[in-house]
N, CA, C, O and the ligand as a Tripos MOL2 file, in Angstrom:
@<TRIPOS>MOLECULE
protein
  249   247    63     0     0
PROTEIN
NO_CHARGES

@<TRIPOS>ATOM
      1 N           0.9470   -1.1750   -0.0390 N.3       1 MET1
      2 CA         -0.0570    0.0330    0.0350 C.3       1 MET1
      3 C           0.9290    1.2880    0.0300 C.2       1 MET1
      4 O           1.8860    1.3910    0.7970 O.2       1 MET1
      5 N           0.5820    2.1970   -0.9050 N.am      2 GLU2
      6 CA          1.1980    3.4460   -0.8810 C.3       2 GLU2
      7 C           0.7210    4.3890    0.1660 C.2       2 GLU2
      8 O          -0.4670    4.7050    0.2400 O.2       2 GLU2
      9 N           1.6870    4.8700    1.0260 N.am      3 LEU3
     10 CA          1.4150    5.8370    2.0190 C.3       3 LEU3
     11 C           1.7750    7.1360    1.7970 C.2       3 LEU3
     12 O           2.9190    7.3950    1.4220 O.2       3 LEU3
     13 N           0.8050    8.1480    2.0100 N.am      4 LYS4
     14 CA          1.0360    9.4310    1.9140 C.3       4 LYS4
     15 C           1.0970   10.1950    3.1190 C.2       4 LYS4
     16 O           0.3330    9.8210    4.0080 O.2       4 LYS4
     17 N           1.8340   11.1850    3.3570 N.am      5 ALA5
     18 CA          1.7780   11.8920    4.6390 C.3       5 ALA5
     19 C           2.2600   13.5180    4.2180 C.2       5 ALA5
     20 O           2.9030   13.7600    3.1960 O.2       5 ALA5
     21 N           1.8840   14.4160    5.0640 N.am      6 LEU6
     22 CA          2.2750   15.7130    4.8110 C.3       6 LEU6
     23 C           3.7990   15.8110    5.0310 C.2       6 LEU6
     24 O           4.3220   15.2450    5.9910 O.2       6 LEU6
     25 N           4.5000   16.5200    4.1530 N.am      7 CYS7
     26 CA          5.9300   16.8280    4.1680 C.3       7 CYS7
     27 C           6.0930   18.1560    4.4760 C.2       7 CYS7
     28 O           5.5990   19.0280    3.7610 O.2       7 CYS7
     29 N           6.8770   18.4640    5.6830 N.am      8 MET8
     30 CA          6.9180   19.8590    6.1770 C.3       8 MET8
     31 C           8.0010   20.4450    5.1420 C.2       8 MET8
     32 O           8.0200   21.6750    5.1740 O.2       8 MET8
     33 N           8.7610   19.9650    4.3780 N.am      9 LYS9
     34 CA          9.8210   20.5750    3.6000 C.3       9 LYS9
     35 C           9.2630   20.7440    2.0520 C.2       9 LYS9
     36 O           9.6290   21.6590    1.3140 O.2       9 LYS9
     37 N           8.4370   19.8470    1.7260 N.am     10 CYS10
     38 CA          7.8030   20.1680    0.2430 C.3      10 CYS10
     39 C           6.5710   21.0510    0.4130 C.2      10 CYS10
     40 O           5.5030   20.6240    0.8490 O.2      10 CYS10
     41 N           6.7790   22.2380    0.0600 N.am     11 ARG11
     42 CA          5.8160   23.2160    0.2970 C.3      11 ARG11
     43 C           5.3290   23.8150   -1.0770 C.2      11 ARG11
     44 O           6.0510   23.9390   -2.0660 O.2      11 ARG11
     45 N           3.9380   24.1860   -0.9930 N.am     12 ASP12
     46 CA          3.4980   24.6570   -2.3790 C.3      12 ASP12
     47 C           3.6480   26.1050   -2.3850 C.2      12 ASP12
     48 O           4.1390   26.6870   -1.4170 O.2      12 ASP12
     49 N           3.2330   26.7400   -3.4710 N.am     13 GLU13
     50 CA          3.4390   28.0110   -3.7220 C.3      13 GLU13
     51 C           2.7380   29.1260   -2.6510 C.2      13 GLU13
     52 O           3.0010   30.3280   -2.6260 O.2      13 GLU13
     53 N           1.8910   28.4990   -1.8770 N.am     14 LYS14
     54 CA          1.2530   29.2310   -0.6110 C.3      14 LYS14
     55 C           2.2550   28.9440    0.5550 C.2      14 LYS14
     56 O           2.1370   29.5860    1.5990 O.2      14 LYS14
     57 N           3.1120   28.1230    0.4350 N.am     15 ASN15
     58 CA          4.0540   27.8270    1.7590 C.3      15 ASN15
     59 C           3.3390   26.8840    2.5140 C.2      15 ASN15
     60 O           3.5450   26.8750    3.7280 O.2      15 ASN15
     61 N           2.5010   26.0510    2.0090 N.am     16 LYS16
     62 CA          1.7380   24.9940    2.8680 C.3      16 LYS16
     63 C           2.4450   23.7100    2.6350 C.2      16 LYS16
     64 O           2.8700   23.4360    1.5130 O.2      16 LYS16
     65 N           2.5910   22.8970    3.6670 N.am     17 PRO17
     66 CA          3.1270   21.5250    3.4570 C.3      17 PRO17
     67 C           2.2150   20.6520    2.3900 C.2      17 PRO17
     68 O           1.0030   20.8270    2.2650 O.2      17 PRO17
     69 N           2.8190   19.8900    1.8000 N.am     18 THR18
     70 CA          1.9760   19.1960    0.6270 C.3      18 THR18
     71 C           2.0920   17.6840    1.0360 C.2      18 THR18
     72 O           2.9540   17.2350    1.7910 O.2      18 THR18
     73 N           1.0100   16.9060    0.3740 N.am     19 MET19
     74 CA          1.1040   15.4520    0.5640 C.3      19 MET19
     75 C           2.1330   14.8270   -0.3210 C.2      19 MET19
     76 O           2.3110   15.2370   -1.4680 O.2      19 MET19
     77 N           2.8280   13.8190    0.2090 N.am     20 GLN20
     78 CA          4.1110   13.2340   -0.4770 C.3      20 GLN20
     79 C           4.1150   11.7710   -0.3430 C.2      20 GLN20
     80 O           3.6850   11.3500    0.7300 O.2      20 GLN20
     81 N           4.4980   10.9360   -1.1810 N.am     21 VAL21
     82 CA          4.5660    9.3840   -0.9120 C.3      21 VAL21
     83 C           5.7220    9.2910    0.1010 C.2      21 VAL21
     84 O           6.7820    9.9040   -0.0280 O.2      21 VAL21
     85 N           5.4030    8.4170    1.1810 N.am     22 MET22
     86 CA          6.3810    8.0610    2.1210 C.3      22 MET22
     87 C           6.9700    6.7080    1.5790 C.2      22 MET22
     88 O           6.3130    5.7970    1.0750 O.2      22 MET22
     89 N           8.2750    6.7430    1.7670 N.am     23 LYS23
     90 CA          9.0860    5.4330    1.3450 C.3      23 LYS23
     91 C           9.8870    5.0180    2.5790 C.2      23 LYS23
     92 O           9.9270    5.7650    3.5570 O.2      23 LYS23
     93 N          10.5460    3.8060    2.5570 N.am     24 ASP24
     94 CA         11.1970    3.1790    3.6050 C.3      24 ASP24
     95 C          10.2770    3.2440    4.9760 C.2      24 ASP24
     96 O          10.7210    3.5720    6.0760 O.2      24 ASP24
     97 N           9.0860    2.9160    4.7360 N.am     25 VAL25
     98 CA          8.2570    3.0410    5.8280 C.3      25 VAL25
     99 C           8.3610    1.9980    6.9610 C.2      25 VAL25
    100 O           8.3610    0.8070    6.6530 O.2      25 VAL25
    101 N           8.4410    2.3360    8.1220 N.am     26 LYS26
    102 CA          8.3590    1.4050    9.2100 C.3      26 LYS26
    103 C           7.1560    1.7000   10.1770 C.2      26 LYS26
    104 O           6.8810    2.8290   10.5850 O.2      26 LYS26
    105 N           6.4950    0.5950   10.4860 N.am     27 VAL27
    106 CA          5.3090    0.7440   11.1940 C.3      27 VAL27
    107 C           5.7510    0.4380   12.7550 C.2      27 VAL27
    108 O           6.5190   -0.4570   13.1060 O.2      27 VAL27
    109 N           5.1570    1.2870   13.5160 N.am     28 GLU28
    110 CA          5.4620    1.0450   14.8830 C.3      28 GLU28
    111 C           4.2840    0.9560   15.7580 C.2      28 GLU28
    112 O           3.2830    1.6000   15.4450 O.2      28 GLU28
    113 N           4.2880    0.2160   16.8380 N.am     29 GLU29
    114 CA          3.1270    0.1860   17.6060 C.3      29 GLU29
    115 C           3.3930    0.4940   19.1480 C.2      29 GLU29
    116 O           4.2910   -0.0840   19.7600 O.2      29 GLU29
    117 N           2.6610    1.3240   19.6660 N.am     30 LYS30
    118 CA          2.8370    1.7150   21.1380 C.3      30 LYS30
    119 C           1.5950    1.8300   21.7480 C.2      30 LYS30
    120 O           0.7060    2.5260   21.2570 O.2      30 LYS30
    121 N           1.4480    1.1370   22.8860 N.am     31 ASN31
    122 CA          0.0930    1.2950   23.5510 C.3      31 ASN31
    123 C          -1.0780    1.1620   22.6490 C.2      31 ASN31
    124 O          -2.0590    1.8970   22.7650 O.2      31 ASN31
    125 N          -0.9790    0.1710   21.6930 N.am     32 ASN32
    126 CA         -1.9880   -0.2030   20.7720 C.3      32 ASN32
    127 C          -2.2830    1.0670   19.8610 C.2      32 ASN32
    128 O          -3.3890    1.1590   19.3290 O.2      32 ASN32
    129 N          -1.4400    1.9210   19.6940 N.am     33 ARG33
    130 CA         -1.5580    3.1150   18.6740 C.3      33 ARG33
    131 C          -0.4330    2.8350   17.6610 C.2      33 ARG33
    132 O           0.7020    2.5000   18.0010 O.2      33 ARG33
    133 N          -0.8040    2.9840   16.5010 N.am     34 PHE34
    134 CA          0.1150    2.7180   15.3360 C.3      34 PHE34
    135 C           0.5680    3.9380   14.7060 C.2      34 PHE34
    136 O          -0.2660    4.8350   14.5800 O.2      34 PHE34
    137 N           1.7390    4.1240   14.2900 N.am     35 SER35
    138 CA          2.2860    5.1030   13.6240 C.3      35 SER35
    139 C           3.2210    4.6040   12.3660 C.2      35 SER35
    140 O           3.5850    3.4290   12.3260 O.2      35 SER35
    141 N           3.5590    5.4420   11.4440 N.am     36 ALA36
    142 CA          4.6480    5.1990   10.3960 C.3      36 ALA36
    143 C           5.5280    6.1490   10.4780 C.2      36 ALA36
    144 O           5.2290    7.3310   10.6470 O.2      36 ALA36
    145 N           6.8190    5.6570   10.3510 N.am     37 LYS37
    146 CA          8.0450    6.6070   10.0680 C.3      37 LYS37
    147 C           8.6420    6.1420    8.6480 C.2      37 LYS37
    148 O           8.6010    5.0010    8.1880 O.2      37 LYS37
    149 N           9.1760    7.2230    8.0950 N.am     38 GLY38
    150 CA          9.5900    6.9540    6.7260 C.3      38 GLY38
    151 C          10.2630    8.2160    6.2700 C.2      38 GLY38
    152 O          10.4330    9.1460    7.0580 O.2      38 GLY38
    153 N          10.6530    8.2730    5.0130 N.am     39 VAL39
    154 CA         11.2600    9.3880    4.3970 C.3      39 VAL39
    155 C          10.3590    9.8430    3.0500 C.2      39 VAL39
    156 O           9.7530    9.0150    2.3710 O.2      39 VAL39
    157 N          10.3630   11.0290    2.8180 N.am     40 CYS40
    158 CA          9.6720   11.6940    1.6900 C.3      40 CYS40
    159 C          10.3560   11.2710    0.3620 C.2      40 CYS40
    160 O          11.5450   11.4930    0.1330 O.2      40 CYS40
    161 N           9.5420   10.6650   -0.4640 N.am     41 SER41
    162 CA         10.0220   10.3540   -1.6950 C.3      41 SER41
    163 C          10.4870   11.3600   -2.7020 C.2      41 SER41
    164 O          11.1100   11.0410   -3.7150 O.2      41 SER41
    165 N          10.1610   12.5810   -2.3860 N.am     42 SER42
    166 CA         10.4650   13.6170   -2.9960 C.3      42 SER42
    167 C          11.7430   14.4280   -2.6240 C.2      42 SER42
    168 O          12.5960   14.7790   -3.4390 O.2      42 SER42
    169 N          11.7640   14.6710   -1.3260 N.am     43 CYS43
    170 CA         12.9510   15.3160   -0.7870 C.3      43 CYS43
    171 C          13.8280   14.6820    0.1040 C.2      43 CYS43
    172 O          14.8670   15.2430    0.4530 O.2      43 CYS43
    173 N          13.4630   13.3790    0.5760 N.am     44 GLY44
    174 CA         14.2550   12.5900    1.4660 C.3      44 GLY44
    175 C          14.2040   13.0110    2.8800 C.2      44 GLY44
    176 O          14.9470   12.4570    3.6900 O.2      44 GLY44
    177 N          13.3360   14.0070    3.2710 N.am     45 GLY45
    178 CA         13.2160   14.4540    4.6400 C.3      45 GLY45
    179 C          12.4630   13.3660    5.4500 C.2      45 GLY45
    180 O          11.7850   12.5660    4.8050 O.2      45 GLY45
    181 N          12.5130   13.2590    6.7780 N.am     46 ASN46
    182 CA         12.0500   12.5030    7.5780 C.3      46 ASN46
    183 C          10.4080   12.7650    7.5720 C.2      46 ASN46
    184 O           9.9920   13.9220    7.5200 O.2      46 ASN46
    185 N           9.5650   11.7250    7.6230 N.am     47 MET47
    186 CA          8.1610   11.8180    7.8170 C.3      47 MET47
    187 C           7.5650   10.9350    8.9450 C.2      47 MET47
    188 O           8.0960    9.9050    9.3610 O.2      47 MET47
    189 N           6.4330   11.4460    9.3760 N.am     48 PHE48
    190 CA          5.7660   10.7500   10.5490 C.3      48 PHE48
    191 C           4.3090   10.7710   10.3490 C.2      48 PHE48
    192 O           3.7980   11.8340    9.9960 O.2      48 PHE48
    193 N           3.5390    9.6790   10.5380 N.am     49 LYS49
    194 CA          2.1030    9.6670   10.5270 C.3      49 LYS49
    195 C           1.4890    8.7140   11.3140 C.2      49 LYS49
    196 O           1.8780    7.5460   11.3120 O.2      49 LYS49
    197 N           0.4190    9.1620   12.0920 N.am     50 PHE50
    198 CA         -0.3950    8.1480   12.7620 C.3      50 PHE50
    199 C          -1.1310    7.3160   11.9660 C.2      50 PHE50
    200 O          -1.6980    7.8140   10.9930 O.2      50 PHE50
    201 N          -1.2500    5.9580   12.2240 N.am     51 LEU51
    202 CA         -2.1120    5.1660   11.2690 C.3      51 LEU51
    203 C          -3.3790    4.6060   12.2170 C.2      51 LEU51
    204 O          -3.3180    4.5910   13.4460 O.2      51 LEU51
    205 N          -4.4080    4.1990   11.5270 N.am     52 SER52
    206 CA         -5.3620    3.3260   12.0990 C.3      52 SER52
    207 C          -4.8330    1.9790   12.1970 C.2      52 SER52
    208 O          -3.8470    1.6870   11.5200 O.2      52 SER52
    209 N          -5.3730    1.1260   12.9590 N.am     53 LYS53
    210 CA         -4.8490   -0.3150   13.0100 C.3      53 LYS53
    211 C          -5.0010   -0.8090   11.5900 C.2      53 LYS53
    212 O          -4.0290   -1.3530   11.0650 O.2      53 LYS53
    213 N          -6.0410   -0.6820   10.9720 N.am     54 ASP54
    214 CA         -6.3320   -1.2430    9.6380 C.3      54 ASP54
    215 C          -5.3270   -0.8890    8.6430 C.2      54 ASP54
    216 O          -4.8420   -1.6750    7.8290 O.2      54 ASP54
    217 N          -4.9930    0.5950    8.7880 N.am     55 ASP55
    218 CA         -4.0570    0.9220    7.6950 C.3      55 ASP55
    219 C          -2.6830    0.2930    8.1710 C.2      55 ASP55
    220 O          -1.9600   -0.1850    7.2970 O.2      55 ASP55
    221 N          -2.2820    0.2600    9.4520 N.am     56 ALA56
    222 CA         -1.0280   -0.2850    9.8110 C.3      56 ALA56
    223 C          -0.7940   -1.6990    9.2410 C.2      56 ALA56
    224 O           0.2510   -2.0390    8.6860 O.2      56 ALA56
    225 N          -1.9930   -2.5800    9.4550 N.am     57 MET57
    226 CA         -1.9450   -3.8160    8.8350 C.3      57 MET57
    227 C          -1.5960   -3.9060    7.3980 C.2      57 MET57
    228 O          -0.7700   -4.6880    6.9270 O.2      57 MET57
    229 N          -2.4140   -2.8950    6.6370 N.am     58 LYS58
    230 CA         -2.1550   -2.9430    5.2680 C.3      58 LYS58
    231 C          -0.8370   -2.6060    4.8820 C.2      58 LYS58
    232 O          -0.3020   -3.2250    3.9620 O.2      58 LYS58
    233 N          -0.1890   -1.5950    5.5440 N.am     59 VAL59
    234 CA          1.1310   -1.2660    5.3210 C.3      59 VAL59
    235 C           2.1990   -2.3050    5.5550 C.2      59 VAL59
    236 O           3.2120   -2.4750    4.8770 O.2      59 VAL59
    237 N           1.7850   -3.0140    6.6920 N.am     60 LYS60
    238 CA          2.8490   -4.1470    7.0790 C.3      60 LYS60
    239 C           2.8220   -5.1570    5.8940 C.2      60 LYS60
    240 O           3.8660   -5.5410    5.3670 O.2      60 LYS60
    241 N           1.5840   -5.5760    5.4910 N.am     61 ASN61
    242 CA          1.2580   -6.7390    4.5440 C.3      61 ASN61
    243 C           1.5530   -6.1210    2.9540 C.2      61 ASN61
    244 O           1.3450   -6.8020    1.9500 O.2      61 ASN61
    245 N           1.9180   -5.1290    2.9260 N.am     62 GLY62
    246 CA          2.2610   -4.5700    1.4660 C.3      62 GLY62
    247 C           0.9640   -4.1230    0.9160 C.2      62 GLY62
    248 O           0.9070   -3.6370   -0.2130 O.2      62 GLY62
    249 ZN          9.4500   16.2470    1.0380 Zn       63 ZN63
@<TRIPOS>BOND
     1     1     2 1
     2     2     3 1
     3     3     4 2
     4     3     5 am
     5     5     6 1
     6     6     7 1
     7     7     8 2
     8     7     9 am
     9     9    10 1
    10    10    11 1
    11    11    12 2
    12    11    13 am
    13    13    14 1
    14    14    15 1
    15    15    16 2
    16    15    17 am
    17    17    18 1
    18    18    19 1
    19    19    20 2
    20    19    21 am
    21    21    22 1
    22    22    23 1
    23    23    24 2
    24    23    25 am
    25    25    26 1
    26    26    27 1
    27    27    28 2
    28    27    29 am
    29    29    30 1
    30    30    31 1
    31    31    32 2
    32    31    33 am
    33    33    34 1
    34    34    35 1
    35    35    36 2
    36    35    37 am
    37    37    38 1
    38    38    39 1
    39    39    40 2
    40    39    41 am
    41    41    42 1
    42    42    43 1
    43    43    44 2
    44    43    45 am
    45    45    46 1
    46    46    47 1
    47    47    48 2
    48    47    49 am
    49    49    50 1
    50    50    51 1
    51    51    52 2
    52    51    53 am
    53    53    54 1
    54    54    55 1
    55    55    56 2
    56    55    57 am
    57    57    58 1
    58    58    59 1
    59    59    60 2
    60    59    61 am
    61    61    62 1
    62    62    63 1
    63    63    64 2
    64    63    65 am
    65    65    66 1
    66    66    67 1
    67    67    68 2
    68    67    69 am
    69    69    70 1
    70    70    71 1
    71    71    72 2
    72    71    73 am
    73    73    74 1
    74    74    75 1
    75    75    76 2
    76    75    77 am
    77    77    78 1
    78    78    79 1
    79    79    80 2
    80    79    81 am
    81    81    82 1
    82    82    83 1
    83    83    84 2
    84    83    85 am
    85    85    86 1
    86    86    87 1
    87    87    88 2
    88    87    89 am
    89    89    90 1
    90    90    91 1
    91    91    92 2
    92    91    93 am
    93    93    94 1
    94    94    95 1
    95    95    96 2
    96    95    97 am
    97    97    98 1
    98    98    99 1
    99    99   100 2
   100    99   101 am
   101   101   102 1
   102   102   103 1
   103   103   104 2
   104   103   105 am
   105   105   106 1
   106   106   107 1
   107   107   108 2
   108   107   109 am
   109   109   110 1
   110   110   111 1
   111   111   112 2
   112   111   113 am
   113   113   114 1
   114   114   115 1
   115   115   116 2
   116   115   117 am
   117   117   118 1
   118   118   119 1
   119   119   120 2
   120   119   121 am
   121   121   122 1
   122   122   123 1
   123   123   124 2
   124   123   125 am
   125   125   126 1
   126   126   127 1
   127   127   128 2
   128   127   129 am
   129   129   130 1
   130   130   131 1
   131   131   132 2
   132   131   133 am
   133   133   134 1
   134   134   135 1
   135   135   136 2
   136   135   137 am
   137   137   138 1
   138   138   139 1
   139   139   140 2
   140   139   141 am
   141   141   142 1
   142   142   143 1
   143   143   144 2
   144   143   145 am
   145   145   146 1
   146   146   147 1
   147   147   148 2
   148   147   149 am
   149   149   150 1
   150   150   151 1
   151   151   152 2
   152   151   153 am
   153   153   154 1
   154   154   155 1
   155   155   156 2
   156   155   157 am
   157   157   158 1
   158   158   159 1
   159   159   160 2
   160   159   161 am
   161   161   162 1
   162   162   163 1
   163   163   164 2
   164   163   165 am
   165   165   166 1
   166   166   167 1
   167   167   168 2
   168   167   169 am
   169   169   170 1
   170   170   171 1
   171   171   172 2
   172   171   173 am
   173   173   174 1
   174   174   175 1
   175   175   176 2
   176   175   177 am
   177   177   178 1
   178   178   179 1
   179   179   180 2
   180   179   181 am
   181   181   182 1
   182   182   183 1
   183   183   184 2
   184   183   185 am
   185   185   186 1
   186   186   187 1
   187   187   188 2
   188   187   189 am
   189   189   190 1
   190   190   191 1
   191   191   192 2
   192   191   193 am
   193   193   194 1
   194   194   195 1
   195   195   196 2
   196   195   197 am
   197   197   198 1
   198   198   199 1
   199   199   200 2
   200   199   201 am
   201   201   202 1
   202   202   203 1
   203   203   204 2
   204   203   205 am
   205   205   206 1
   206   206   207 1
   207   207   208 2
   208   207   209 am
   209   209   210 1
   210   210   211 1
   211   211   212 2
   212   211   213 am
   213   213   214 1
   214   214   215 1
   215   215   216 2
   216   215   217 am
   217   217   218 1
   218   218   219 1
   219   219   220 2
   220   219   221 am
   221   221   222 1
   222   222   223 1
   223   223   224 2
   224   223   225 am
   225   225   226 1
   226   226   227 1
   227   227   228 2
   228   227   229 am
   229   229   230 1
   230   230   231 1
   231   231   232 2
   232   231   233 am
   233   233   234 1
   234   234   235 1
   235   235   236 2
   236   235   237 am
   237   237   238 1
   238   238   239 1
   239   239   240 2
   240   239   241 am
   241   241   242 1
   242   242   243 1
   243   243   244 2
   244   243   245 am
   245   245   246 1
   246   246   247 1
   247   247   248 2
@<TRIPOS>SUBSTRUCTURE
     1 MET1         2 RESIDUE 1 A MET
     2 GLU2         6 RESIDUE 1 A GLU
     3 LEU3        10 RESIDUE 1 A LEU
     4 LYS4        14 RESIDUE 1 A LYS
     5 ALA5        18 RESIDUE 1 A ALA
     6 LEU6        22 RESIDUE 1 A LEU
     7 CYS7        26 RESIDUE 1 A CYS
     8 MET8        30 RESIDUE 1 A MET
     9 LYS9        34 RESIDUE 1 A LYS
    10 CYS10       38 RESIDUE 1 A CYS
    11 ARG11       42 RESIDUE 1 A ARG
    12 ASP12       46 RESIDUE 1 A ASP
    13 GLU13       50 RESIDUE 1 A GLU
    14 LYS14       54 RESIDUE 1 A LYS
    15 ASN15       58 RESIDUE 1 A ASN
    16 LYS16       62 RESIDUE 1 A LYS
    17 PRO17       66 RESIDUE 1 A PRO
    18 THR18       70 RESIDUE 1 A THR
    19 MET19       74 RESIDUE 1 A MET
    20 GLN20       78 RESIDUE 1 A GLN
    21 VAL21       82 RESIDUE 1 A VAL
    22 MET22       86 RESIDUE 1 A MET
    23 LYS23       90 RESIDUE 1 A LYS
    24 ASP24       94 RESIDUE 1 A ASP
    25 VAL25       98 RESIDUE 1 A VAL
    26 LYS26      102 RESIDUE 1 A LYS
    27 VAL27      106 RESIDUE 1 A VAL
    28 GLU28      110 RESIDUE 1 A GLU
    29 GLU29      114 RESIDUE 1 A GLU
    30 LYS30      118 RESIDUE 1 A LYS
    31 ASN31      122 RESIDUE 1 A ASN
    32 ASN32      126 RESIDUE 1 A ASN
    33 ARG33      130 RESIDUE 1 A ARG
    34 PHE34      134 RESIDUE 1 A PHE
    35 SER35      138 RESIDUE 1 A SER
    36 ALA36      142 RESIDUE 1 A ALA
    37 LYS37      146 RESIDUE 1 A LYS
    38 GLY38      150 RESIDUE 1 A GLY
    39 VAL39      154 RESIDUE 1 A VAL
    40 CYS40      158 RESIDUE 1 A CYS
    41 SER41      162 RESIDUE 1 A SER
    42 SER42      166 RESIDUE 1 A SER
    43 CYS43      170 RESIDUE 1 A CYS
    44 GLY44      174 RESIDUE 1 A GLY
    45 GLY45      178 RESIDUE 1 A GLY
    46 ASN46      182 RESIDUE 1 A ASN
    47 MET47      186 RESIDUE 1 A MET
    48 PHE48      190 RESIDUE 1 A PHE
    49 LYS49      194 RESIDUE 1 A LYS
    50 PHE50      198 RESIDUE 1 A PHE
    51 LEU51      202 RESIDUE 1 A LEU
    52 SER52      206 RESIDUE 1 A SER
    53 LYS53      210 RESIDUE 1 A LYS
    54 ASP54      214 RESIDUE 1 A ASP
    55 ASP55      218 RESIDUE 1 A ASP
    56 ALA56      222 RESIDUE 1 A ALA
    57 MET57      226 RESIDUE 1 A MET
    58 LYS58      230 RESIDUE 1 A LYS
    59 VAL59      234 RESIDUE 1 A VAL
    60 LYS60      238 RESIDUE 1 A LYS
    61 ASN61      242 RESIDUE 1 A ASN
    62 GLY62      246 RESIDUE 1 A GLY
    63 ZN63       249 GROUP 0 **** ****
């Protein structure tokens, strides 16, 4: 599954963060809350996103 997250470095002409594809995604679980860490496919900056359990399973299973 392709995961997208807001990238704080990739900004549009209005200087707002834009949605970019996250690569090298690692899913983490803590206290039954899921999150994804990865890097922006556009600029290589670090990304972070909270996931629902369903999405976490989809990402883990490809
Ligand atoms: Zn970026």
